[in-house]
C-alpha positions as CSV (number, residue, x, y, z in Angstrom):
1,M,16.9,6.2,13.6
2,N,14.1,5.0,15.4
3,K,11.4,3.1,14.5
4,D,7.8,3.4,15.0
5,V,5.2,0.6,15.2
6,I,2.2,0.9,12.9
7,Y,-1.0,-1.9,12.5
8,V,-2.8,-1.6,9.1
9,R,-5.9,-3.9,8.3
10,I,-5.9,-4.7,4.8
11,D,-7.8,-7.7,3.0
12,E,-6.3,-11.0,3.1
13,D,-6.1,-11.0,-1.1
14,L,-3.9,-8.0,-1.0
15,K,-1.7,-9.1,1.6
16,R,-1.3,-12.7,-0.5
17,E,-0.1,-10.4,-3.2
18,L,1.8,-8.5,-1.1
19,D,3.6,-11.7,0.1
20,M,4.1,-13.3,-3.2
21,I,6.2,-10.0,-4.7
22,A,7.7,-9.9,-1.0
23,L,9.2,-13.4,-1.8
24,E,9.7,-13.0,-5.6
25,E,11.6,-9.6,-4.3
26,Q,13.4,-11.8,-1.6
27,R,12.0,-9.1,0.6
28,S,10.8,-9.3,4.0
29,L,6.7,-8.3,3.7
30,N,7.8,-5.0,6.2
31,N,10.6,-4.4,3.9
32,L,8.2,-4.2,0.6
33,V,5.7,-2.3,2.5
34,V,7.9,0.5,3.9
35,Y,9.7,0.6,-0.1
36,I,6.0,0.9,-1.2
37,L,5.3,3.8,0.8
38,T,8.8,5.2,0.3
39,K,8.4,5.2,-3.0
40,Y,4.6,6.6,-3.1
41,I,6.5,9.6,-1.0
42,E,8.8,10.7,-3.4
43,N,6.1,10.1,-6.5
44,Y,4.0,12.6,-4.1
45,N,6.3,14.6,-3.6
46,K,7.3,15.2,-7.2
47,T,3.8,15.3,-8.2
48,K,3.6,18.7,-6.4
49,E,6.5,20.5,-7.6
50,L,5.3,20.1,-10.7
51,E,2.1,21.6,-9.9
52,K,4.0,25.3,-8.0
53,V,5.6,25.4,-12.1
């Protein structure tokens, strides 16, 4: 699987919080962000499916 690189600007407070969560979950920051985005997309798609009903 090819992986793209993206650059995101975030507040330093948000970065600090993400770093702390990643450390607690023994993940890299990159892995945490990918996990969060994946879960968001799953929830988004579920919501869209429910709206069709």
